[in-house]
PyMOL Python script that loads the backbone (N, CA, C, O; Angstrom):
from pymol import cmd

cmd.read_pdbstr("""\
ATOM      1  N   UNK A   1       0.852  -1.182   0.000  1.00  0.00           N
ATOM      2  CA  UNK A   1       0.000   0.000   0.000  1.00  0.00           C
ATOM      3  C   UNK A   1       0.891   1.237   0.000  1.00  0.00           C
ATOM      4  O   UNK A   1       1.906   1.283   0.696  1.00  0.00           O
ATOM      5  N   UNK A   2       0.509   2.224  -0.776  1.00  0.00           N
ATOM      6  CA  UNK A   2       1.266   3.470  -0.873  1.00  0.00           C
ATOM      7  C   UNK A   2       0.685   4.517   0.077  1.00  0.00           C
ATOM      8  O   UNK A   2      -0.527   4.601   0.277  1.00  0.00           O
ATOM      9  N   UNK A   3       1.586   5.307   0.653  1.00  0.00           N
ATOM     10  CA  UNK A   3       1.181   6.379   1.556  1.00  0.00           C
ATOM     11  C   UNK A   3       1.782   7.693   1.082  1.00  0.00           C
ATOM     12  O   UNK A   3       2.896   7.725   0.559  1.00  0.00           O
ATOM     13  N   UNK A   4       1.045   8.765   1.267  1.00  0.00           N
ATOM     14  CA  UNK A   4       1.468  10.096   0.858  1.00  0.00           C
ATOM     15  C   UNK A   4       1.752  10.930   2.099  1.00  0.00           C
ATOM     16  O   UNK A   4       0.971  10.931   3.051  1.00  0.00           O
ATOM     17  N   UNK A   5       2.875  11.639   2.079  1.00  0.00           N
ATOM     18  CA  UNK A   5       3.204  12.551   3.180  1.00  0.00           C
ATOM     19  C   UNK A   5       2.342  13.798   3.044  1.00  0.00           C
ATOM     20  O   UNK A   5       2.258  14.394   1.970  1.00  0.00           O
ATOM     21  N   UNK A   6       1.709  14.183   4.133  1.00  0.00           N
ATOM     22  CA  UNK A   6       0.847  15.348   4.137  1.00  0.00           C
ATOM     23  C   UNK A   6       1.296  16.303   5.241  1.00  0.00           C
ATOM     24  O   UNK A   6       1.445  15.906   6.396  1.00  0.00           O
ATOM     25  N   UNK A   7       1.512  17.578   4.869  1.00  0.00           N
ATOM     26  CA  UNK A   7       1.827  18.632   5.828  1.00  0.00           C
ATOM     27  C   UNK A   7       0.506  19.267   6.229  1.00  0.00           C
ATOM     28  O   UNK A   7      -0.157  19.908   5.413  1.00  0.00           O
ATOM     29  N   UNK A   8       0.128  19.085   7.486  1.00  0.00           N
ATOM     30  CA  UNK A   8      -1.157  19.591   7.964  1.00  0.00           C
ATOM     31  C   UNK A   8      -1.037  20.970   8.599  1.00  0.00           C
ATOM     32  O   UNK A   8      -2.022  21.508   9.103  1.00  0.00           O
ATOM     33  N   UNK A   9       0.174  21.549   8.579  1.00  0.00           N
ATOM     34  CA  UNK A   9       0.396  22.861   9.186  1.00  0.00           C
ATOM     35  C   UNK A   9       0.663  22.761  10.666  1.00  0.00           C
ATOM     36  O   UNK A   9       0.366  21.746  11.295  1.00  0.00           O
ATOM     37  N   UNK A  10       1.227  23.819  11.224  1.00  0.00           N
ATOM     38  CA  UNK A  10       1.525  23.899  12.659  1.00  0.00           C
ATOM     39  C   UNK A  10       2.350  22.705  13.137  1.00  0.00           C
ATOM     40  O   UNK A  10       2.091  22.153  14.207  1.00  0.00           O
ATOM     41  N   UNK A  11       3.349  22.307  12.335  1.00  0.00           N
ATOM     42  CA  UNK A  11       4.258  21.204  12.666  1.00  0.00           C
ATOM     43  C   UNK A  11       3.555  19.854  12.787  1.00  0.00           C
ATOM     44  O   UNK A  11       4.073  18.956  13.450  1.00  0.00           O
ATOM     45  N   UNK A  12       2.399  19.692  12.167  1.00  0.00           N
ATOM     46  CA  UNK A  12       1.678  18.426  12.173  1.00  0.00           C
ATOM     47  C   UNK A  12       1.782  17.792  10.788  1.00  0.00           C
ATOM     48  O   UNK A  12       1.556  18.446   9.770  1.00  0.00           O
ATOM     49  N   UNK A  13       2.130  16.502  10.774  1.00  0.00           N
ATOM     50  CA  UNK A  13       2.338  15.775   9.530  1.00  0.00           C
ATOM     51  C   UNK A  13       1.661  14.413   9.615  1.00  0.00           C
ATOM     52  O   UNK A  13       1.314  13.947  10.701  1.00  0.00           O
ATOM     53  N   UNK A  14       1.479  13.785   8.467  1.00  0.00           N
ATOM     54  CA  UNK A  14       0.887  12.451   8.435  1.00  0.00           C
ATOM     55  C   UNK A  14       1.275  11.743   7.152  1.00  0.00           C
ATOM     56  O   UNK A  14       1.528  12.376   6.126  1.00  0.00           O
ATOM     57  N   UNK A  15       1.319  10.427   7.225  1.00  0.00           N
ATOM     58  CA  UNK A  15       1.341   9.589   6.036  1.00  0.00           C
ATOM     59  C   UNK A  15      -0.070   9.042   5.915  1.00  0.00           C
ATOM     60  O   UNK A  15      -0.613   8.488   6.871  1.00  0.00           O
ATOM     61  N   UNK A  16      -0.667   9.199   4.731  1.00  0.00           N
ATOM     62  CA  UNK A  16      -2.048   8.784   4.551  1.00  0.00           C
ATOM     63  C   UNK A  16      -2.228   7.987   3.263  1.00  0.00           C
ATOM     64  O   UNK A  16      -1.417   8.060   2.340  1.00  0.00           O
ATOM     65  N   UNK A  17      -3.311   7.230   3.236  1.00  0.00           N
ATOM     66  CA  UNK A  17      -3.788   6.604   2.011  1.00  0.00           C
ATOM     67  C   UNK A  17      -5.255   6.970   1.910  1.00  0.00           C
ATOM     68  O   UNK A  17      -6.036   6.736   2.833  1.00  0.00           O
ATOM     69  N   UNK A  18      -5.618   7.550   0.771  1.00  0.00           N
ATOM     70  CA  UNK A  18      -6.994   7.939   0.519  1.00  0.00           C
ATOM     71  C   UNK A  18      -7.545   7.147  -0.652  1.00  0.00           C
ATOM     72  O   UNK A  18      -6.833   6.865  -1.615  1.00  0.00           O
ATOM     73  N   UNK A  19      -8.798   6.798  -0.563  1.00  0.00           N
ATOM     74  CA  UNK A  19      -9.503   6.186  -1.686  1.00  0.00           C
ATOM     75  C   UNK A  19     -10.849   6.878  -1.815  1.00  0.00           C
ATOM     76  O   UNK A  19     -11.610   6.989  -0.854  1.00  0.00           O
ATOM     77  N   UNK A  20     -11.121   7.341  -3.031  1.00  0.00           N
ATOM     78  CA  UNK A  20     -12.375   8.042  -3.322  1.00  0.00           C
ATOM     79  C   UNK A  20     -12.581   9.224  -2.380  1.00  0.00           C
ATOM     80  O   UNK A  20     -13.700   9.480  -1.935  1.00  0.00           O
ATOM     81  N   UNK A  21     -11.488   9.952  -2.072  1.00  0.00           N
ATOM     82  CA  UNK A  21     -11.562  11.135  -1.232  1.00  0.00           C
ATOM     83  C   UNK A  21     -11.702  10.877   0.253  1.00  0.00           C
ATOM     84  O   UNK A  21     -11.904  11.811   1.029  1.00  0.00           O
ATOM     85  N   UNK A  22     -11.599   9.617   0.661  1.00  0.00           N
ATOM     86  CA  UNK A  22     -11.744   9.271   2.071  1.00  0.00           C
ATOM     87  C   UNK A  22     -10.451   8.646   2.588  1.00  0.00           C
ATOM     88  O   UNK A  22      -9.890   7.753   1.953  1.00  0.00           O
ATOM     89  N   UNK A  23      -9.979   9.121   3.746  1.00  0.00           N
ATOM     90  CA  UNK A  23      -8.784   8.558   4.367  1.00  0.00           C
ATOM     91  C   UNK A  23      -9.122   7.169   4.884  1.00  0.00           C
ATOM     92  O   UNK A  23     -10.056   6.988   5.664  1.00  0.00           O
ATOM     93  N   UNK A  24      -8.334   6.182   4.429  1.00  0.00           N
ATOM     94  CA  UNK A  24      -8.569   4.813   4.898  1.00  0.00           C
ATOM     95  C   UNK A  24      -7.440   4.310   5.796  1.00  0.00           C
ATOM     96  O   UNK A  24      -7.578   3.292   6.475  1.00  0.00           O
ATOM     97  N   UNK A  25      -6.313   5.042   5.789  1.00  0.00           N
ATOM     98  CA  UNK A  25      -5.189   4.689   6.659  1.00  0.00           C
ATOM     99  C   UNK A  25      -4.358   5.941   6.901  1.00  0.00           C
ATOM    100  O   UNK A  25      -4.110   6.722   5.983  1.00  0.00           O
ATOM    101  N   UNK A  26      -3.929   6.124   8.156  1.00  0.00           N
ATOM    102  CA  UNK A  26      -3.172   7.329   8.484  1.00  0.00           C
ATOM    103  C   UNK A  26      -2.345   7.105   9.746  1.00  0.00           C
ATOM    104  O   UNK A  26      -2.783   6.455  10.696  1.00  0.00           O
ATOM    105  N   UNK A  27      -1.140   7.660   9.728  1.00  0.00           N
ATOM    106  CA  UNK A  27      -0.337   7.773  10.939  1.00  0.00           C
ATOM    107  C   UNK A  27       0.123   9.224  10.994  1.00  0.00           C
ATOM    108  O   UNK A  27       0.646   9.753  10.013  1.00  0.00           O
ATOM    109  N   UNK A  28      -0.072   9.860  12.133  1.00  0.00           N
ATOM    110  CA  UNK A  28       0.232  11.285  12.232  1.00  0.00           C
ATOM    111  C   UNK A  28       1.156  11.577  13.403  1.00  0.00           C
ATOM    112  O   UNK A  28       1.291  10.794  14.343  1.00  0.00           O
ATOM    113  N   UNK A  29       1.788  12.745  13.300  1.00  0.00           N
ATOM    114  CA  UNK A  29       2.704  13.161  14.350  1.00  0.00           C
ATOM    115  C   UNK A  29       2.856  14.671  14.373  1.00  0.00           C
ATOM    116  O   UNK A  29       2.524  15.372  13.417  1.00  0.00           O
ATOM    117  N   UNK A  30       3.371  15.147  15.504  1.00  0.00           N
ATOM    118  CA  UNK A  30       3.769  16.533  15.663  1.00  0.00           C
ATOM    119  C   UNK A  30       5.290  16.549  15.629  1.00  0.00           C
ATOM    120  O   UNK A  30       5.943  15.812  16.368  1.00  0.00           O
ATOM    121  N   UNK A  31       5.845  17.383  14.775  1.00  0.00           N
ATOM    122  CA  UNK A  31       7.300  17.500  14.669  1.00  0.00           C
ATOM    123  C   UNK A  31       7.782  18.506  15.704  1.00  0.00           C
ATOM    124  O   UNK A  31       7.376  19.668  15.678  1.00  0.00           O
ATOM    125  N   UNK A  32       8.639  18.069  16.609  1.00  0.00           N
ATOM    126  CA  UNK A  32       9.190  18.916  17.666  1.00  0.00           C
ATOM    127  C   UNK A  32      10.702  18.842  17.556  1.00  0.00           C
ATOM    128  O   UNK A  32      11.331  17.975  18.163  1.00  0.00           O
ATOM    129  N   UNK A  33      11.294  19.755  16.778  1.00  0.00           N
ATOM    130  CA  UNK A  33      12.727  19.682  16.503  1.00  0.00           C
ATOM    131  C   UNK A  33      13.011  18.423  15.713  1.00  0.00           C
ATOM    132  O   UNK A  33      12.462  18.223  14.630  1.00  0.00           O
ATOM    133  N   UNK A  34      13.882  17.562  16.262  1.00  0.00           N
ATOM    134  CA  UNK A  34      14.188  16.315  15.555  1.00  0.00           C
ATOM    135  C   UNK A  34      13.387  15.123  16.109  1.00  0.00           C
ATOM    136  O   UNK A  34      13.726  13.968  15.851  1.00  0.00           O
ATOM    137  N   UNK A  35      12.328  15.416  16.868  1.00  0.00           N
ATOM    138  CA  UNK A  35      11.480  14.368  17.446  1.00  0.00           C
ATOM    139  C   UNK A  35      10.122  14.353  16.747  1.00  0.00           C
ATOM    140  O   UNK A  35       9.443  15.375  16.645  1.00  0.00           O
ATOM    141  N   UNK A  36       9.746  13.169  16.269  1.00  0.00           N
ATOM    142  CA  UNK A  36       8.415  12.950  15.706  1.00  0.00           C
ATOM    143  C   UNK A  36       7.556  12.382  16.830  1.00  0.00           C
ATOM    144  O   UNK A  36       7.747  11.232  17.226  1.00  0.00           O
ATOM    145  N   UNK A  37       6.616  13.164  17.351  1.00  0.00           N
ATOM    146  CA  UNK A  37       5.744  12.718  18.427  1.00  0.00           C
ATOM    147  C   UNK A  37       4.533  12.032  17.793  1.00  0.00           C
ATOM    148  O   UNK A  37       3.576  12.684  17.374  1.00  0.00           O
ATOM    149  N   UNK A  38       4.601  10.709  17.737  1.00  0.00           N
ATOM    150  CA  UNK A  38       3.609   9.892  17.033  1.00  0.00           C
ATOM    151  C   UNK A  38       2.321   9.844  17.858  1.00  0.00           C
ATOM    152  O   UNK A  38       2.252   9.165  18.882  1.00  0.00           O
ATOM    153  N   UNK A  39       1.292  10.585  17.390  1.00  0.00           N
ATOM    154  CA  UNK A  39       0.113  10.770  18.225  1.00  0.00           C
ATOM    155  C   UNK A  39      -1.162  10.076  17.748  1.00  0.00           C
ATOM    156  O   UNK A  39      -2.158  10.072  18.472  1.00  0.00           O
ATOM    157  N   UNK A  40      -1.157   9.485  16.541  1.00  0.00           N
ATOM    158  CA  UNK A  40      -2.401   8.884  16.072  1.00  0.00           C
ATOM    159  C   UNK A  40      -2.132   7.890  14.943  1.00  0.00           C
ATOM    160  O   UNK A  40      -1.346   8.161  14.036  1.00  0.00           O
ATOM    161  N   UNK A  41      -2.786   6.753  15.012  1.00  0.00           N
ATOM    162  CA  UNK A  41      -2.768   5.766  13.932  1.00  0.00           C
ATOM    163  C   UNK A  41      -4.210   5.355  13.682  1.00  0.00           C
ATOM    164  O   UNK A  41      -4.949   5.041  14.614  1.00  0.00           O
ATOM    165  N   UNK A  42      -4.603   5.362  12.409  1.00  0.00           N
ATOM    166  CA  UNK A  42      -5.961   4.981  12.027  1.00  0.00           C
ATOM    167  C   UNK A  42      -5.910   4.051  10.823  1.00  0.00           C
ATOM    168  O   UNK A  42      -5.194   4.307   9.854  1.00  0.00           O
ATOM    169  N   UNK A  43      -6.676   2.971  10.895  1.00  0.00           N
ATOM    170  CA  UNK A  43      -6.851   2.050   9.770  1.00  0.00           C
ATOM    171  C   UNK A  43      -8.346   1.738   9.698  1.00  0.00           C
ATOM    172  O   UNK A  43      -8.955   1.361  10.700  1.00  0.00           O
ATOM    173  N   UNK A  44      -8.932   1.895   8.512  1.00  0.00           N
ATOM    174  CA  UNK A  44     -10.366   1.633   8.373  1.00  0.00           C
ATOM    175  C   UNK A  44     -10.677   0.178   8.706  1.00  0.00           C
ATOM    176  O   UNK A  44      -9.823  -0.700   8.583  1.00  0.00           O
ATOM    177  N   UNK A  45     -11.899  -0.058   9.124  1.00  0.00           N
ATOM    178  CA  UNK A  45     -12.332  -1.413   9.486  1.00  0.00           C
ATOM    179  C   UNK A  45     -12.101  -2.402   8.352  1.00  0.00           C
ATOM    180  O   UNK A  45     -11.758  -3.558   8.599  1.00  0.00           O
ATOM    181  N   UNK A  46     -12.284  -1.963   7.120  1.00  0.00           N
ATOM    182  CA  UNK A  46     -12.132  -2.850   5.964  1.00  0.00           C
ATOM    183  C   UNK A  46     -10.706  -3.366   5.791  1.00  0.00           C
ATOM    184  O   UNK A  46     -10.489  -4.388   5.141  1.00  0.00           O
ATOM    185  N   UNK A  47      -9.728  -2.655   6.375  1.00  0.00           N
ATOM    186  CA  UNK A  47      -8.318  -3.027   6.215  1.00  0.00           C
ATOM    187  C   UNK A  47      -7.713  -3.672   7.455  1.00  0.00           C
ATOM    188  O   UNK A  47      -6.571  -4.128   7.420  1.00  0.00           O
ATOM    189  N   UNK A  48      -8.455  -3.713   8.533  1.00  0.00           N
ATOM    190  CA  UNK A  48      -7.900  -4.246   9.785  1.00  0.00           C
ATOM    191  C   UNK A  48      -7.485  -5.692   9.629  1.00  0.00           C
ATOM    192  O   UNK A  48      -8.124  -6.463   8.913  1.00  0.00           O
ATOM    193  N   UNK A  49      -6.402  -6.055  10.310  1.00  0.00           N
ATOM    194  CA  UNK A  49      -5.899  -7.419  10.270  1.00  0.00           C
ATOM    195  C   UNK A  49      -5.031  -7.718   9.059  1.00  0.00           C
ATOM    196  O   UNK A  49      -4.644  -8.867   8.850  1.00  0.00           O
ATOM    197  N   UNK A  50      -4.718  -6.708   8.259  1.00  0.00           N
ATOM    198  CA  UNK A  50      -3.914  -6.893   7.057  1.00  0.00           C
ATOM    199  C   UNK A  50      -2.505  -6.302   7.182  1.00  0.00           C
ATOM    200  O   UNK A  50      -1.766  -6.251   6.199  1.00  0.00           O
ATOM    201  N   UNK A  51      -2.132  -5.857   8.381  1.00  0.00           N
ATOM    202  CA  UNK A  51      -0.795  -5.319   8.597  1.00  0.00           C
ATOM    203  C   UNK A  51      -0.605  -3.892   8.121  1.00  0.00           C
ATOM    204  O   UNK A  51       0.529  -3.436   7.977  1.00  0.00           O
ATOM    205  N   UNK A  52      -1.702  -3.175   7.873  1.00  0.00           N
ATOM    206  CA  UNK A  52      -1.602  -1.812   7.351  1.00  0.00           C
ATOM    207  C   UNK A  52      -1.017  -0.863   8.388  1.00  0.00           C
ATOM    208  O   UNK A  52      -0.225   0.010   8.033  1.00  0.00           O
ATOM    209  N   UNK A  53      -1.381  -1.007   9.652  1.00  0.00           N
ATOM    210  CA  UNK A  53      -0.832  -0.132  10.696  1.00  0.00           C
ATOM    211  C   UNK A  53       0.684  -0.295  10.776  1.00  0.00           C
ATOM    212  O   UNK A  53       1.403   0.691  10.941  1.00  0.00           O
ATOM    213  N   UNK A  54       1.171  -1.521  10.663  1.00  0.00           N
ATOM    214  CA  UNK A  54       2.621  -1.755  10.677  1.00  0.00           C
ATOM    215  C   UNK A  54       3.273  -1.124   9.442  1.00  0.00           C
ATOM    216  O   UNK A  54       4.365  -0.565   9.538  1.00  0.00           O
ATOM    217  N   UNK A  55       2.615  -1.210   8.295  1.00  0.00           N
ATOM    218  CA  UNK A  55       3.147  -0.567   7.093  1.00  0.00           C
ATOM    219  C   UNK A  55       3.249   0.947   7.285  1.00  0.00           C
ATOM    220  O   UNK A  55       4.226   1.570   6.870  1.00  0.00           O
ATOM    221  N   UNK A  56       2.232   1.527   7.915  1.00  0.00           N
ATOM    222  CA  UNK A  56       2.270   2.965   8.211  1.00  0.00           C
ATOM    223  C   UNK A  56       3.443   3.297   9.121  1.00  0.00           C
ATOM    224  O   UNK A  56       4.201   4.230   8.854  1.00  0.00           O
ATOM    225  N   UNK A  57       3.590   2.531  10.195  1.00  0.00           N
ATOM    226  CA  UNK A  57       4.676   2.784  11.140  1.00  0.00           C
ATOM    227  C   UNK A  57       6.033   2.572  10.478  1.00  0.00           C
ATOM    228  O   UNK A  57       6.961   3.347  10.711  1.00  0.00           O
ATOM    229  N   UNK A  58       6.157   1.545   9.665  1.00  0.00           N
ATOM    230  CA  UNK A  58       7.419   1.316   8.950  1.00  0.00           C
ATOM    231  C   UNK A  58       7.736   2.483   8.023  1.00  0.00           C
ATOM    232  O   UNK A  58       8.893   2.889   7.919  1.00  0.00           O
ATOM    233  N   UNK A  59       6.726   3.026   7.350  1.00  0.00           N
ATOM    234  CA  UNK A  59       6.929   4.178   6.465  1.00  0.00           C
ATOM    235  C   UNK A  59       7.407   5.381   7.266  1.00  0.00           C
ATOM    236  O   UNK A  59       8.330   6.081   6.851  1.00  0.00           O
ATOM    237  N   UNK A  60       6.778   5.623   8.414  1.00  0.00           N
ATOM    238  CA  UNK A  60       7.185   6.740   9.271  1.00  0.00           C
ATOM    239  C   UNK A  60       8.596   6.526   9.813  1.00  0.00           C
ATOM    240  O   UNK A  60       9.381   7.471   9.886  1.00  0.00           O
ATOM    241  N   UNK A  61       8.921   5.291  10.194  1.00  0.00           N
ATOM    242  CA  UNK A  61      10.261   4.989  10.715  1.00  0.00           C
ATOM    243  C   UNK A  61      11.317   5.188   9.622  1.00  0.00           C
ATOM    244  O   UNK A  61      12.398   5.710   9.896  1.00  0.00           O
ATOM    245  N   UNK A  62      11.014   4.782   8.405  1.00  0.00           N
ATOM    246  CA  UNK A  62      11.950   5.015   7.297  1.00  0.00           C
ATOM    247  C   UNK A  62      12.161   6.505   7.057  1.00  0.00           C
ATOM    248  O   UNK A  62      13.278   6.940   6.778  1.00  0.00           O
ATOM    249  N   UNK A  63      11.093   7.282   7.166  1.00  0.00           N
ATOM    250  CA  UNK A  63      11.169   8.738   7.033  1.00  0.00           C
ATOM    251  C   UNK A  63      12.054   9.312   8.142  1.00  0.00           C
ATOM    252  O   UNK A  63      12.893  10.175   7.885  1.00  0.00           O
ATOM    253  N   UNK A  64      11.867   8.832   9.374  1.00  0.00           N
ATOM    254  CA  UNK A  64      12.685   9.285  10.503  1.00  0.00           C
ATOM    255  C   UNK A  64      14.160   8.967  10.265  1.00  0.00           C
ATOM    256  O   UNK A  64      15.023   9.813  10.496  1.00  0.00           O
ATOM    257  N   UNK A  65      14.446   7.770   9.812  1.00  0.00           N
ATOM    258  CA  UNK A  65      15.840   7.384   9.540  1.00  0.00           C
ATOM    259  C   UNK A  65      16.465   8.271   8.468  1.00  0.00           C
ATOM    260  O   UNK A  65      17.605   8.716   8.606  1.00  0.00           O
ATOM    261  N   UNK A  66      15.719   8.523   7.410  1.00  0.00           N
ATOM    262  CA  UNK A  66      16.218   9.333   6.292  1.00  0.00           C
ATOM    263  C   UNK A  66      16.576  10.749   6.735  1.00  0.00           C
ATOM    264  O   UNK A  66      17.521  11.349   6.223  1.00  0.00           O
ATOM    265  N   UNK A  67      15.807  11.279   7.701  1.00  0.00           N
ATOM    266  CA  UNK A  67      16.003  12.657   8.143  1.00  0.00           C
ATOM    267  C   UNK A  67      16.721  12.760   9.492  1.00  0.00           C
ATOM    268  O   UNK A  67      16.818  13.844  10.067  1.00  0.00           O
ATOM    269  N   UNK A  68      17.221  11.630   9.991  1.00  0.00           N
ATOM    270  CA  UNK A  68      17.904  11.588  11.292  1.00  0.00           C
ATOM    271  C   UNK A  68      17.021  12.095  12.430  1.00  0.00           C
ATOM    272  O   UNK A  68      17.482  12.813  13.316  1.00  0.00           O
ATOM    273  N   UNK A  69      15.749  11.710  12.392  1.00  0.00           N
ATOM    274  CA  UNK A  69      14.806  12.049  13.448  1.00  0.00           C
ATOM    275  C   UNK A  69      14.657  10.860  14.395  1.00  0.00           C
ATOM    276  O   UNK A  69      15.021   9.730  14.070  1.00  0.00           O
ATOM    277  N   UNK A  70      14.117  11.146  15.562  1.00  0.00           N
ATOM    278  CA  UNK A  70      13.717  10.121  16.516  1.00  0.00           C
ATOM    279  C   UNK A  70      12.208  10.166  16.652  1.00  0.00           C
ATOM    280  O   UNK A  70      11.577  11.176  16.342  1.00  0.00           O
ATOM    281  N   UNK A  71      11.634   9.075  17.112  1.00  0.00           N
ATOM    282  CA  UNK A  71      10.191   8.974  17.261  1.00  0.00           C
ATOM    283  C   UNK A  71       9.815   8.745  18.723  1.00  0.00           C
ATOM    284  O   UNK A  71      10.372   7.875  19.393  1.00  0.00           O
ATOM    285  N   UNK A  72       8.869   9.533  19.197  1.00  0.00           N
ATOM    286  CA  UNK A  72       8.330   9.351  20.542  1.00  0.00           C
ATOM    287  C   UNK A  72       6.955   8.706  20.415  1.00  0.00           C
ATOM    288  O   UNK A  72       6.076   9.238  19.737  1.00  0.00           O
ATOM    289  N   UNK A  73       6.770   7.578  21.058  1.00  0.00           N
ATOM    290  CA  UNK A  73       5.503   6.852  20.990  1.00  0.00           C
ATOM    291  C   UNK A  73       4.495   7.477  21.945  1.00  0.00           C
ATOM    292  O   UNK A  73       4.707   7.508  23.157  1.00  0.00           O
ATOM    293  N   UNK A  74       3.398   7.972  21.385  1.00  0.00           N
ATOM    294  CA  UNK A  74       2.312   8.526  22.191  1.00  0.00           C
ATOM    295  C   UNK A  74       1.039   7.709  21.989  1.00  0.00           C
ATOM    296  O   UNK A  74       0.394   7.317  22.962  1.00  0.00           O
ATOM    297  N   UNK A  75       0.675   7.450  20.738  1.00  0.00           N
ATOM    298  CA  UNK A  75      -0.552   6.680  20.500  1.00  0.00           C
ATOM    299  C   UNK A  75      -0.342   5.223  20.910  1.00  0.00           C
ATOM    300  O   UNK A  75       0.776   4.709  20.878  1.00  0.00           O
ATOM    301  N   UNK A  76      -1.427   4.575  21.290  1.00  0.00           N
ATOM    302  CA  UNK A  76      -1.338   3.221  21.845  1.00  0.00           C
ATOM    303  C   UNK A  76      -0.738   2.220  20.856  1.00  0.00           C
ATOM    304  O   UNK A  76      -0.004   1.323  21.269  1.00  0.00           O
ATOM    305  N   UNK A  77      -1.030   2.353  19.571  1.00  0.00           N
ATOM    306  CA  UNK A  77      -0.481   1.401  18.606  1.00  0.00           C
ATOM    307  C   UNK A  77       1.043   1.503  18.554  1.00  0.00           C
ATOM    308  O   UNK A  77       1.733   0.484  18.571  1.00  0.00           O
ATOM    309  N   UNK A  78       1.564   2.711  18.492  1.00  0.00           N
ATOM    310  CA  UNK A  78       3.023   2.892  18.404  1.00  0.00           C
ATOM    311  C   UNK A  78       3.691   2.448  19.699  1.00  0.00           C
ATOM    312  O   UNK A  78       4.761   1.841  19.663  1.00  0.00           O
ATOM    313  N   UNK A  79       3.079   2.741  20.837  1.00  0.00           N
ATOM    314  CA  UNK A  79       3.626   2.290  22.121  1.00  0.00           C
ATOM    315  C   UNK A  79       3.771   0.769  22.111  1.00  0.00           C
ATOM    316  O   UNK A  79       4.824   0.240  22.467  1.00  0.00           O
ATOM    317  N   UNK A  80       2.716   0.072  21.705  1.00  0.00           N
ATOM    318  CA  UNK A  80       2.733  -1.387  21.669  1.00  0.00           C
ATOM    319  C   UNK A  80       3.740  -1.907  20.649  1.00  0.00           C
ATOM    320  O   UNK A  80       4.485  -2.844  20.935  1.00  0.00           O
ATOM    321  N   UNK A  81       3.766  -1.305  19.462  1.00  0.00           N
ATOM    322  CA  UNK A  81       4.693  -1.749  18.408  1.00  0.00           C
ATOM    323  C   UNK A  81       6.136  -1.560  18.842  1.00  0.00           C
ATOM    324  O   UNK A  81       6.985  -2.400  18.541  1.00  0.00           O
ATOM    325  N   UNK A  82       6.429  -0.475  19.542  1.00  0.00           N
ATOM    326  CA  UNK A  82       7.800  -0.225  20.005  1.00  0.00           C
ATOM    327  C   UNK A  82       8.230  -1.280  21.019  1.00  0.00           C
ATOM    328  O   UNK A  82       9.426  -1.542  21.150  1.00  0.00           O
ATOM    329  N   UNK A  83       7.309  -1.882  21.727  1.00  0.00           N
ATOM    330  CA  UNK A  83       7.647  -2.912  22.700  1.00  0.00           C
ATOM    331  C   UNK A  83       7.965  -4.248  22.045  1.00  0.00           C
ATOM    332  O   UNK A  83       8.787  -5.009  22.556  1.00  0.00           O
ATOM    333  N   UNK A  84       7.315  -4.545  20.904  1.00  0.00           N
ATOM    334  CA  UNK A  84       7.487  -5.876  20.327  1.00  0.00           C
ATOM    335  C   UNK A  84       8.318  -5.921  19.055  1.00  0.00           C
ATOM    336  O   UNK A  84       8.840  -6.981  18.710  1.00  0.00           O
ATOM    337  N   UNK A  85       8.458  -4.813  18.352  1.00  0.00           N
ATOM    338  CA  UNK A  85       9.225  -4.802  17.114  1.00  0.00           C
ATOM    339  C   UNK A  85      10.504  -4.003  17.289  1.00  0.00           C
ATOM    340  O   UNK A  85      10.668  -3.265  18.260  1.00  0.00           O
ATOM    341  N   UNK A  86      11.390  -4.163  16.345  1.00  0.00           N
ATOM    342  CA  UNK A  86      12.694  -3.521  16.445  1.00  0.00           C
ATOM    343  C   UNK A  86      12.683  -2.151  15.792  1.00  0.00           C
ATOM    344  O   UNK A  86      12.843  -2.024  14.578  1.00  0.00           O
ATOM    345  N   UNK A  87      12.495  -1.143  16.599  1.00  0.00           N
ATOM    346  CA  UNK A  87      12.571   0.243  16.148  1.00  0.00           C
ATOM    347  C   UNK A  87      13.561   1.016  17.029  1.00  0.00           C
ATOM    348  O   UNK A  87      13.506   2.243  17.111  1.00  0.00           O
ATOM    349  N   UNK A  88      14.462   0.281  17.683  1.00  0.00           N
ATOM    350  CA  UNK A  88      15.366   0.905  18.643  1.00  0.00           C
ATOM    351  C   UNK A  88      16.141   2.082  18.081  1.00  0.00           C
ATOM    352  O   UNK A  88      16.414   3.048  18.794  1.00  0.00           O
ATOM    353  N   UNK A  89      16.500   2.005  16.799  1.00  0.00           N
ATOM    354  CA  UNK A  89      17.307   3.066  16.202  1.00  0.00           C
ATOM    355  C   UNK A  89      16.556   4.385  16.054  1.00  0.00           C
ATOM    356  O   UNK A  89      17.181   5.434  15.898  1.00  0.00           O
ATOM    357  N   UNK A  90      15.214   4.351  16.101  1.00  0.00           N
ATOM    358  CA  UNK A  90      14.461   5.595  15.960  1.00  0.00           C
ATOM    359  C   UNK A  90      13.700   6.009  17.223  1.00  0.00           C
ATOM    360  O   UNK A  90      13.038   7.047  17.244  1.00  0.00           O
ATOM    361  N   UNK A  91      13.799   5.189  18.276  1.00  0.00           N
ATOM    362  CA  UNK A  91      13.111   5.558  19.523  1.00  0.00           C
ATOM    363  C   UNK A  91      13.767   6.760  20.165  1.00  0.00           C
ATOM    364  O   UNK A  91      14.990   6.859  20.261  1.00  0.00           O
ATOM    365  N   UNK A  92      12.896   7.686  20.608  1.00  0.00           N
ATOM    366  CA  UNK A  92      13.403   8.891  21.292  1.00  0.00           C
ATOM    367  C   UNK A  92      13.747   8.561  22.729  1.00  0.00           C
ATOM    368  O   UNK A  92      14.189   9.434  23.475  1.00  0.00           O
TER     369      UNK A  92
END
""", "prot")
cmd.dss("prot")
cmd.show_as("cartoon", "prot")
cmd.util.cbc("prot")
cmd.orient("prot")
């Protein structure tokens, strides 16, 4: 699945996937210097159980690595993913 980087203004960003004008998957954060404060993950009911949330987080982690950013887990999905998957290089 492809995700598009969206600048929402006021240091808020997201990777999203839209279909027919509707957001079906999104991970968002507030940029605070070199820290991405990961505050929200959304996957539509139709996509649940297909690993889309992990794809979103992986996309955000790759973005963090490319820009030498760190990620702070705030939303429950990212908190849980940081405990079980290997994202040590981008954890704040």
